[in-house]
C-alpha positions as CSV (number, residue, x, y, z in Angstrom):
1,M,-8.4,-3.0,26.6
2,N,-8.6,-0.4,24.1
3,T,-9.6,-2.2,20.8
4,S,-7.9,0.3,18.6
5,D,-4.5,-0.8,20.2
6,V,-5.1,-4.3,19.2
7,N,-3.8,-5.4,15.6
8,I,-5.6,-9.0,14.1
9,T,-4.5,-10.9,11.1
10,L,-7.1,-13.2,9.8
11,I,-6.3,-16.2,7.5
12,A,-9.0,-18.0,5.7
13,L,-8.6,-21.6,4.4
14,G,-10.7,-23.8,2.5
15,C,-13.8,-22.9,0.4
16,S,-15.7,-19.9,-0.9
17,K,-18.3,-20.3,1.9
18,N,-15.5,-20.3,4.6
19,L,-14.0,-17.3,2.7
20,V,-17.5,-15.5,3.5
21,D,-17.4,-16.3,7.0
22,A,-13.9,-14.8,7.3
23,E,-15.0,-11.5,5.4
24,C,-18.0,-11.2,7.7
25,M,-15.7,-11.8,10.8
26,I,-13.5,-8.9,9.6
27,S,-16.3,-6.6,9.4
28,I,-17.5,-7.5,13.0
29,L,-13.9,-6.9,14.2
30,K,-13.5,-3.6,12.3
31,D,-16.9,-2.3,13.6
32,N,-15.7,-2.9,17.1
33,G,-12.6,-0.9,16.6
34,Y,-10.1,-3.6,15.9
35,Q,-7.4,-3.0,13.4
36,V,-7.2,-5.7,11.0
37,V,-3.6,-6.2,9.3
38,N,-2.3,-8.4,6.6
39,D,1.3,-9.1,8.5
40,I,1.5,-11.5,11.4
41,D,4.7,-9.8,12.5
42,D,2.3,-6.7,13.0
43,S,-0.3,-8.7,14.8
44,D,-1.4,-9.4,18.6
45,V,-3.8,-11.8,17.6
46,V,-4.1,-14.2,14.5
47,I,-7.4,-15.8,13.7
48,I,-7.3,-19.0,11.4
49,N,-10.5,-20.0,9.8
50,T,-10.1,-23.4,8.8
51,C,-11.4,-26.2,6.7
52,G,-12.1,-29.6,8.0
53,F,-13.7,-31.3,5.2
54,I,-10.8,-33.9,4.3
55,E,-7.5,-35.0,5.5
56,S,-5.5,-32.6,3.2
57,A,-7.6,-29.8,4.4
58,K,-7.1,-30.9,8.2
59,K,-3.3,-31.0,7.5
60,E,-3.2,-27.5,5.8
61,A,-5.0,-26.4,8.9
62,I,-2.7,-27.6,11.3
63,D,0.4,-26.6,9.2
64,T,-0.9,-23.1,9.2
65,I,-1.7,-23.0,13.1
66,L,1.9,-24.5,13.8
67,E,3.5,-21.7,11.5
68,C,1.5,-18.9,13.6
69,A,2.7,-20.7,16.7
70,D,6.4,-19.8,15.7
71,H,5.7,-16.2,15.7
72,K,4.5,-16.8,19.3
73,D,7.7,-18.6,20.6
74,G,10.0,-15.5,19.8
75,N,10.2,-11.9,20.8
76,G,7.4,-10.7,18.4
77,R,4.2,-9.0,19.1
78,L,1.8,-12.0,18.8
79,K,0.0,-13.1,21.9
80,Y,-3.0,-15.0,21.0
81,I,-3.9,-17.6,18.4
82,V,-7.7,-18.2,17.5
83,V,-8.9,-21.2,15.5
84,T,-12.3,-20.7,13.8
85,G,-14.3,-22.6,11.4
86,C,-14.7,-26.3,10.4
87,L,-11.7,-27.9,12.2
88,S,-12.7,-26.2,15.6
89,Q,-16.4,-27.3,15.1
90,R,-15.1,-31.0,14.6
91,Y,-12.2,-31.6,17.0
92,P,-12.4,-28.9,19.7
93,D,-11.0,-31.1,22.3
94,E,-8.2,-32.5,20.1
95,I,-7.0,-29.0,19.4
96,I,-7.2,-27.8,22.8
97,S,-5.3,-31.0,24.3
98,E,-2.9,-31.4,21.5
99,M,-2.1,-27.9,20.6
100,P,-1.3,-25.8,23.6
101,E,-0.3,-22.9,21.2
102,V,-4.0,-22.4,20.4
103,D,-5.6,-19.8,23.0
104,A,-9.1,-20.0,21.6
105,V,-11.4,-22.5,19.7
106,V,-14.5,-21.0,17.9
107,G,-17.2,-23.3,16.2
108,T,-19.3,-22.7,13.0
109,A,-22.3,-21.2,15.0
110,H,-20.1,-18.7,16.8
111,Y,-18.6,-16.3,14.0
112,Q,-20.7,-13.6,15.1
113,D,-19.1,-13.9,18.9
114,I,-15.5,-13.3,17.7
115,C,-15.2,-9.9,19.6
116,K,-16.3,-11.7,22.9
117,V,-13.4,-14.2,22.4
118,I,-11.1,-11.4,21.8
119,E,-12.4,-9.7,24.8
120,E,-12.3,-12.8,27.1
121,L,-8.7,-13.5,26.0
122,Y,-7.6,-10.0,27.1
123,G,-9.7,-10.1,30.3
124,R,-7.8,-13.0,31.7
125,D,-5.2,-12.3,34.4
126,N,-3.3,-15.6,33.2
127,R,-4.0,-18.4,31.2
128,T,-5.6,-21.7,32.8
129,E,-7.3,-23.3,29.5
130,A,-8.3,-22.3,26.0
131,V,-11.4,-20.2,25.5
132,R,-13.9,-22.3,24.0
133,F,-17.0,-21.1,22.0
134,V,-18.3,-24.3,20.4
135,S,-22.0,-25.5,20.3
136,A,-24.6,-26.5,17.8
137,S,-23.3,-26.3,14.4
138,G,-24.1,-23.6,11.8
139,S,-25.6,-20.1,12.1
140,L,-27.0,-17.6,9.7
141,E,-26.5,-14.4,12.3
142,H,-23.1,-13.2,11.1
143,L,-24.0,-13.2,7.4
144,N,-25.9,-10.0,7.9
145,V,-23.3,-7.6,8.3
146,N,-21.8,-4.9,5.6
147,K,-18.9,-7.6,5.1
148,A,-15.4,-6.7,4.2
149,V,-15.1,-8.1,0.5
150,S,-11.8,-9.7,0.1
151,T,-12.1,-9.9,-3.8
152,D,-11.8,-7.4,-6.4
153,S,-13.7,-8.5,-9.5
154,F,-16.7,-10.2,-8.0
155,A,-18.3,-11.2,-4.8
156,W,-19.5,-14.3,-3.3
157,V,-22.8,-14.2,-1.6
158,K,-23.8,-17.1,1.0
159,I,-27.3,-17.9,0.6
160,G,-27.5,-20.7,3.2
161,E,-25.7,-22.8,5.8
162,G,-25.4,-26.5,6.4
163,C,-26.9,-29.5,4.3
164,L,-29.9,-31.5,4.0
165,H,-28.0,-34.3,2.1
166,R,-26.5,-37.2,3.9
167,C,-23.6,-38.4,1.6
168,A,-22.0,-41.4,3.1
169,F,-18.7,-40.1,2.5
170,C,-19.6,-36.4,3.9
171,A,-18.7,-34.6,7.1
172,I,-20.3,-31.3,6.3
173,P,-23.8,-32.2,7.9
174,L,-21.7,-32.9,11.1
175,I,-19.8,-29.7,10.7
176,R,-22.5,-27.2,9.5
177,G,-25.5,-29.0,10.4
178,S,-28.8,-29.3,8.2
179,F,-29.3,-26.7,5.5
180,K,-30.8,-23.3,6.7
181,S,-31.8,-20.6,4.1
182,R,-31.2,-16.8,4.5
183,K,-34.3,-14.7,4.2
184,M,-34.3,-13.3,0.7
185,E,-34.7,-9.8,1.9
186,D,-31.4,-10.2,3.8
187,I,-29.7,-11.3,0.8
188,I,-31.3,-8.6,-1.6
189,A,-30.0,-6.3,0.9
190,E,-26.6,-7.6,0.7
191,V,-26.4,-7.5,-3.0
192,K,-27.7,-4.0,-3.2
193,V,-24.8,-2.6,-0.9
194,L,-22.2,-4.7,-3.1
195,A,-23.7,-3.1,-6.1
196,S,-23.3,0.2,-4.8
197,K,-19.7,-0.7,-4.1
198,G,-19.3,-1.5,-8.0
199,Y,-19.3,-5.0,-8.0
200,K,-21.1,-6.3,-11.0
201,E,-20.8,-10.2,-10.7
202,I,-22.4,-12.0,-7.9
203,D,-21.5,-15.7,-7.3
204,L,-24.2,-17.5,-5.1
205,A,-22.8,-20.1,-2.8
206,A,-24.2,-22.6,-0.2
207,Q,-23.5,-26.3,0.4
208,D,-26.6,-26.9,-2.0
209,T,-27.7,-23.8,-3.5
210,T,-30.4,-25.4,-5.4
211,N,-31.9,-26.4,-1.9
212,Y,-32.4,-22.8,-1.3
213,G,-35.8,-21.8,0.4
214,V,-36.9,-25.2,1.3
215,D,-36.8,-24.7,4.6
216,L,-38.0,-21.1,5.0
217,Y,-40.6,-21.0,2.3
218,K,-41.3,-24.6,1.8
219,K,-40.1,-24.6,-2.0
220,R,-37.2,-24.4,-3.9
221,M,-36.5,-20.6,-4.4
222,T,-33.3,-20.2,-6.3
223,A,-34.9,-19.2,-9.7
224,E,-37.0,-16.5,-7.7
225,L,-33.9,-15.6,-6.1
226,I,-32.0,-14.9,-9.2
227,H,-35.0,-13.0,-10.7
228,E,-35.0,-10.8,-7.7
229,I,-31.2,-10.1,-7.8
230,S,-31.2,-9.4,-11.4
231,K,-33.6,-6.4,-10.9
232,I,-30.7,-4.7,-9.0
233,D,-29.1,-1.8,-11.0
234,G,-25.6,-2.3,-11.4
235,I,-25.4,-6.2,-11.3
236,E,-24.7,-7.6,-14.5
237,L,-23.9,-11.1,-13.8
238,I,-25.3,-13.7,-11.6
239,R,-23.7,-17.2,-11.3
240,V,-25.1,-20.0,-9.0
241,M,-22.5,-22.6,-7.6
242,Y,-22.8,-26.0,-6.1
243,G,-26.2,-27.3,-7.3
244,Y,-27.6,-30.9,-7.3
245,I,-29.0,-32.7,-9.8
246,D,-32.5,-33.1,-8.2
247,G,-32.4,-29.2,-7.8
248,I,-31.9,-28.5,-11.3
249,T,-35.5,-27.9,-12.1
250,D,-37.3,-26.8,-15.1
251,E,-38.0,-23.4,-13.4
252,L,-34.3,-23.1,-12.8
253,I,-33.2,-23.8,-16.3
254,N,-35.9,-21.6,-17.6
255,E,-34.8,-18.6,-15.4
256,V,-31.2,-19.2,-16.4
257,A,-32.2,-19.3,-20.0
258,G,-34.5,-16.4,-20.1
259,N,-32.6,-14.0,-17.7
260,P,-30.2,-11.9,-19.4
261,K,-28.3,-11.3,-16.1
262,A,-28.1,-15.2,-15.3
263,A,-24.9,-17.0,-16.4
264,H,-25.2,-19.8,-18.6
265,Y,-23.4,-21.9,-16.2
266,F,-24.2,-24.7,-14.0
267,D,-22.0,-26.2,-11.2
268,I,-23.4,-29.8,-10.5
269,P,-21.3,-32.1,-8.3
270,I,-22.3,-35.5,-9.4
271,Q,-19.7,-37.3,-7.6
272,H,-19.7,-40.6,-9.6
273,G,-21.2,-42.0,-12.6
274,C,-22.3,-45.6,-11.8
275,D,-25.8,-46.1,-10.2
276,R,-24.1,-49.0,-7.7
277,I,-21.7,-46.5,-6.4
278,L,-24.1,-43.4,-6.2
279,K,-26.4,-45.7,-4.3
280,A,-23.7,-46.7,-1.9
281,M,-22.8,-42.9,-1.6
282,N,-26.3,-42.3,-0.4
283,R,-26.8,-40.0,-3.2
284,S,-30.3,-39.6,-5.0
285,D,-28.8,-39.3,-8.3
286,T,-28.7,-42.0,-10.9
287,E,-27.4,-42.0,-14.6
288,E,-30.6,-41.5,-16.1
289,K,-31.6,-38.5,-14.0
290,I,-27.9,-37.1,-14.9
291,S,-28.4,-37.8,-18.6
292,S,-32.0,-36.1,-18.6
293,R,-31.0,-33.0,-16.8
294,L,-27.9,-32.5,-18.9
295,A,-30.0,-33.0,-22.2
296,M,-32.5,-30.4,-20.8
297,I,-30.0,-28.0,-19.9
298,R,-28.3,-28.2,-23.7
299,E,-31.6,-28.3,-25.2
300,K,-32.8,-25.0,-23.8
301,I,-29.1,-23.3,-23.4
302,P,-27.1,-24.5,-25.8
303,D,-24.1,-22.4,-24.9
304,A,-24.4,-23.6,-21.4
305,V,-21.1,-24.4,-19.6
306,I,-21.6,-27.3,-17.1
307,R,-19.1,-28.1,-14.1
308,T,-19.0,-31.1,-12.0
309,T,-16.9,-32.8,-9.3
310,V,-16.5,-36.7,-9.0
311,M,-14.6,-38.9,-6.6
312,V,-12.5,-42.1,-7.3
313,G,-11.7,-44.7,-4.9
314,F,-15.0,-45.0,-2.9
315,P,-15.2,-48.0,-0.9
316,G,-16.3,-51.1,-3.0
317,E,-15.4,-49.4,-6.3
318,T,-14.7,-51.9,-8.8
319,E,-12.8,-51.7,-11.9
320,E,-16.1,-52.2,-13.7
321,D,-17.6,-49.5,-11.6
322,F,-14.6,-47.0,-12.5
323,G,-15.4,-47.9,-16.2
324,K,-18.9,-46.8,-16.2
325,L,-17.8,-43.6,-14.6
326,K,-15.3,-43.1,-17.6
327,E,-18.0,-44.1,-20.0
328,N,-20.4,-41.8,-18.7
329,L,-18.1,-38.8,-18.4
330,A,-17.1,-39.4,-22.1
331,K,-20.6,-39.2,-22.9
332,W,-21.9,-36.4,-20.7
333,Q,-19.0,-34.1,-21.9
334,F,-18.6,-32.0,-19.0
335,D,-16.9,-28.6,-19.9
336,R,-15.3,-28.2,-16.5
337,L,-14.4,-31.4,-14.0
338,G,-12.6,-31.6,-10.6
339,C,-11.9,-34.9,-9.0
340,F,-11.4,-36.0,-5.5
341,V,-9.6,-39.2,-4.2
342,F,-11.9,-40.7,-1.4
343,S,-10.7,-39.8,2.0
344,P,-12.2,-41.8,5.0
345,E,-13.5,-39.1,7.4
346,E,-14.5,-39.9,11.0
347,G,-18.1,-39.9,11.8
348,T,-19.3,-40.7,8.4
349,K,-21.1,-44.0,7.1
350,A,-18.1,-44.6,4.6
351,Y,-15.2,-44.3,7.2
352,D,-15.2,-47.9,8.0
353,M,-17.0,-49.3,5.1
354,P,-15.6,-52.7,3.8
355,D,-13.6,-53.1,0.6
356,Q,-11.6,-49.9,1.1
357,V,-9.7,-49.1,-2.1
358,P,-5.7,-49.2,-1.9
359,E,-4.0,-45.9,-2.4
360,D,-2.2,-46.6,-5.5
361,I,-5.4,-47.6,-7.2
362,K,-7.2,-44.4,-6.2
363,L,-4.3,-42.3,-7.3
364,R,-4.2,-44.4,-11.0
365,R,-7.8,-43.5,-11.2
366,Y,-7.6,-40.0,-10.3
367,E,-4.9,-39.6,-13.0
368,E,-7.1,-41.5,-15.6
369,I,-9.9,-39.3,-14.8
370,Y,-7.9,-36.1,-15.5
371,E,-6.5,-37.4,-18.7
372,L,-10.0,-38.2,-19.9
373,Q,-11.2,-34.8,-19.1
374,R,-8.0,-33.0,-20.4
375,G,-9.3,-34.3,-23.9
376,I,-12.6,-33.1,-23.6
377,S,-11.5,-30.0,-22.3
378,R,-9.4,-29.5,-25.1
379,E,-12.0,-29.9,-27.8
380,K,-14.5,-27.6,-25.8
381,T,-12.1,-24.7,-25.6
382,K,-11.4,-25.2,-29.2
383,K,-14.7,-24.8,-30.4
384,R,-14.8,-21.3,-28.6
385,I,-12.0,-19.9,-30.9
386,G,-13.7,-17.2,-32.8
387,E,-16.3,-16.4,-30.0
388,E,-16.9,-13.0,-28.9
389,T,-17.7,-12.8,-25.2
390,I,-17.8,-10.4,-22.3
391,V,-14.8,-11.1,-20.0
392,T,-14.6,-9.8,-16.3
393,I,-10.9,-8.9,-15.6
394,D,-9.5,-10.4,-12.4
395,S,-5.8,-9.5,-12.6
396,I,-2.5,-8.7,-14.5
397,S,-0.5,-11.9,-15.5
398,E,2.9,-12.0,-13.9
399,D,4.8,-11.3,-17.2
400,G,2.5,-7.9,-17.5
401,I,1.8,-8.7,-20.9
402,F,-1.9,-10.2,-20.4
403,Y,-5.0,-9.5,-18.5
404,R,-6.3,-12.5,-16.5
405,G,-10.2,-12.7,-16.8
406,R,-13.4,-14.9,-17.1
407,S,-16.3,-15.0,-19.4
408,Y,-19.8,-16.2,-18.2
409,G,-18.1,-19.9,-18.6
410,E,-15.3,-19.6,-16.0
411,A,-16.2,-19.5,-12.3
412,P,-13.5,-17.8,-10.3
413,E,-10.7,-19.8,-8.7
414,D,-11.8,-23.3,-9.9
415,D,-12.0,-22.8,-13.7
416,P,-9.3,-22.0,-16.5
417,V,-8.8,-18.3,-17.3
418,I,-8.9,-16.1,-20.4
419,F,-5.8,-14.2,-21.1
420,V,-6.6,-10.9,-22.7
421,L,-4.3,-9.0,-24.9
422,V,-5.0,-5.3,-25.8
423,P,-3.6,-4.5,-29.2
424,D,-0.6,-2.2,-29.3
425,N,-2.6,0.3,-31.6
426,E,-5.2,0.9,-29.6
427,Y,-3.7,0.2,-26.2
428,K,-5.5,1.2,-23.1
429,E,-5.5,-0.1,-19.3
430,L,-8.5,-2.1,-18.3
431,D,-10.0,-1.8,-14.8
432,I,-10.0,-4.9,-12.5
433,G,-13.5,-5.8,-12.1
434,G,-14.4,-4.1,-15.4
435,R,-16.3,-6.3,-18.2
436,Y,-15.1,-5.9,-21.8
437,K,-16.0,-7.7,-25.0
438,V,-13.2,-10.1,-26.0
439,R,-12.7,-12.3,-29.1
440,I,-11.2,-15.7,-28.3
441,V,-8.2,-16.4,-30.8
442,D,-6.4,-19.2,-29.2
443,S,-6.9,-22.0,-26.7
444,S,-4.8,-24.8,-24.9
445,D,-6.1,-27.7,-22.8
446,Y,-7.9,-25.5,-20.3
447,D,-7.1,-21.9,-20.8
448,M,-8.0,-19.5,-23.5
449,T,-6.6,-16.2,-25.3
450,G,-8.6,-13.4,-26.4
451,V,-8.0,-10.0,-28.0
452,L,-9.9,-6.8,-26.9
453,I,-12.5,-5.6,-29.1
């Protein structure tokens, strides 16, 4: 097999951590001579990097596999379907037995082996069974490559793999293993390469970024990591995603407050606002801890933007528990909020807990949370009218009138956007990834509009 004759399409599903894994696989493939293309019709192999966190993610992955299988059934070029990532790690036997369209399954410890998988597929005289590369979950080996960044205006940097927490509802430790930190020198080396390519915004990702270092250096090192990255020429903004309340230490808050390159942004998935449910979830958070840390952040960083994620419908959640969640969300006033409906996941403690909440009640509570947050967000964005801020340009709006961008207070993909207008009398084209001073002049429930200064 001549690798230069093999065209491969890679489809990345799920979260930012999954996207980084996909970017690393693309680099590994290219470094070994394979041609990576966007169109499945031009592909010999399609790789689907899947999410398997909740039911909706599993459905998306299965639907994508079946859509790709349609390209194998005709007279097209596609020969092989390779399924990688969380779904493969969690359900390898089921994929192999129930989806004969799939030619290989690759777990989360084997991203670095993707070329071996392709070679094995092409080395067989005929198919007997699917190629299987699945073992103990989680690996850092594939991360230390000059990855093929798929984003234009910022770059994700993965600083760890797996999770130390054992939340009752979460399958991530089953899929990704316990938390493993990357060596700081490897992260710094990656960011230096990204800076040399012109990336100015670095977004740090892990299942819990605030646990960075606890395994490798025997202490939390997120603050020191931010400090070291900020020394790199060309980097202008460092954003930390996916932190936990118990990891939002005084040291981290002080680093963010005092480092001009650190985004005044905290992403803290609290999951609930009622102590009884937090305990049932096997969370270490409490109402008091959450209140205390939020107060500390806002005292030291008055312009901090804080995002959270909550879950409704956890087994045993009563109307009183849900009311407590709403009461505290109204008090805590998060700038950004995402809400999940509880999904019972095989292998988790919550899967067969008693007192499962009916679906219609879950959905009603979900809608109530977003209605509450809509009002909070409306007031938050309104207060930013008149503010002058630096905005990173992500894209051009579909109507071609505005640029779409983000300030320090908007993380990519999950958060609202700032629509940027360039005045006619001083019109100039803005660069994607460029950072420009903008005055906020209008706002809606979530998004804002600004004018280039």
